[in-house]
BATOR-271434 format. One record per residue (C-alpha): residue number from 1; x, y, z. Coordinates in Angstrom, 2 decimals. Each point is the difference from the previous one (the first is absolute). Example, Ala and Ser with C-alpha at 12.3 -4.5 7.8 and 13.67 -1.06 7.14 Angstrom:
REM residues 2
pt pos:1	x:12.30	y:-4.50	z:7.80;
pt pos:2	x:1.37	y:3.44	z:-0.66;
REM end
This chain:
REM residues 66
pt pos:1	x:105.76	y:57.06	z:4.34;
pt pos:2	x:-0.47	y:1.35	z:-4.02;
pt pos:3	x:0.33	y:-3.52	z:-1.36;
pt pos:4	x:-2.90	y:-1.06	z:2.37;
pt pos:5	x:-2.20	y:2.43	z:-0.92;
pt pos:6	x:0.86	y:-0.83	z:-3.60;
pt pos:7	x:-1.10	y:-3.22	z:0.83;
pt pos:8	x:-3.48	y:0.26	z:1.61;
pt pos:9	x:-0.42	y:2.15	z:-3.31;
pt pos:10	x:0.35	y:-3.38	z:-1.72;
pt pos:11	x:-1.41	y:-2.35	z:2.03;
pt pos:12	x:-3.29	y:2.69	z:0.07;
pt pos:13	x:0.02	y:0.27	z:-3.57;
pt pos:14	x:-0.20	y:4.05	z:0.25;
pt pos:15	x:2.23	y:3.00	z:0.87;
pt pos:16	x:-0.85	y:1.64	z:3.22;
pt pos:17	x:-0.59	y:3.37	z:-0.83;
pt pos:18	x:-3.57	y:1.60	z:1.24;
pt pos:19	x:-1.58	y:-0.47	z:3.30;
pt pos:20	x:-2.39	y:-2.59	z:-1.03;
pt pos:21	x:2.95	y:-2.21	z:-1.26;
pt pos:22	x:1.32	y:0.44	z:3.78;
pt pos:23	x:-3.38	y:-0.70	z:1.36;
pt pos:24	x:-0.47	y:-3.12	z:-2.10;
pt pos:25	x:3.72	y:-1.26	z:1.16;
pt pos:26	x:-1.08	y:0.82	z:3.72;
pt pos:27	x:-2.98	y:-1.87	z:-0.14;
pt pos:28	x:1.84	y:-3.45	z:-1.74;
pt pos:29	x:2.70	y:0.09	z:2.27;
pt pos:30	x:-2.91	y:-0.20	z:2.54;
pt pos:31	x:-1.46	y:-2.71	z:-1.89;
pt pos:32	x:3.01	y:-2.03	z:-0.49;
pt pos:33	x:1.43	y:0.81	z:3.67;
pt pos:34	x:-2.67	y:0.90	z:2.32;
pt pos:35	x:2.62	y:3.13	z:0.59;
pt pos:36	x:-0.63	y:3.72	z:-0.80;
pt pos:37	x:2.49	y:2.09	z:-2.18;
pt pos:38	x:-1.71	y:3.52	z:-0.07;
pt pos:39	x:-0.20	y:1.70	z:-3.70;
pt pos:40	x:1.86	y:3.11	z:1.49;
pt pos:41	x:2.89	y:-2.35	z:0.91;
pt pos:42	x:0.07	y:-1.33	z:-3.42;
pt pos:43	x:0.18	y:3.39	z:-1.58;
pt pos:44	x:2.75	y:1.22	z:1.93;
pt pos:45	x:2.05	y:-3.39	z:-0.97;
pt pos:46	x:-0.92	y:0.86	z:-3.60;
pt pos:47	x:0.96	y:3.40	z:0.40;
pt pos:48	x:-3.20	y:1.91	z:-0.05;
pt pos:49	x:1.46	y:1.77	z:3.11;
pt pos:50	x:3.66	y:-0.58	z:0.71;
pt pos:51	x:-0.29	y:0.39	z:3.79;
pt pos:52	x:0.62	y:-3.81	z:1.13;
pt pos:53	x:3.85	y:-0.67	z:-0.84;
pt pos:54	x:-0.12	y:-3.43	z:1.80;
pt pos:55	x:-3.04	y:-2.14	z:0.04;
pt pos:56	x:-1.04	y:-1.61	z:3.43;
pt pos:57	x:1.16	y:-3.59	z:0.30;
pt pos:58	x:-3.67	y:-0.82	z:0.07;
pt pos:59	x:-0.95	y:1.84	z:-3.47;
pt pos:60	x:3.51	y:-1.79	z:-1.31;
pt pos:61	x:-1.37	y:-3.83	z:1.24;
pt pos:62	x:-3.50	y:0.72	z:-2.06;
pt pos:63	x:1.49	y:1.31	z:-2.68;
pt pos:64	x:2.59	y:-2.88	z:-0.29;
pt pos:65	x:-2.55	y:-2.76	z:0.10;
pt pos:66	x:-2.35	y:1.25	z:-2.53;
REM end
């Protein structure tokens, strides 16, 4: 998962660190794929809230496609 997250940051051209970054990525995912991925889910994955040990397959699919 760490490689996927690093790849997303490279593709986006920014580090995902602030709430504004996560909202931007959420909007970008919706614009590209017409699917939603909440900023709070993204924060979990990037380690702000280490409560999500294994992402849901839906989440994993969206991130992999990005």
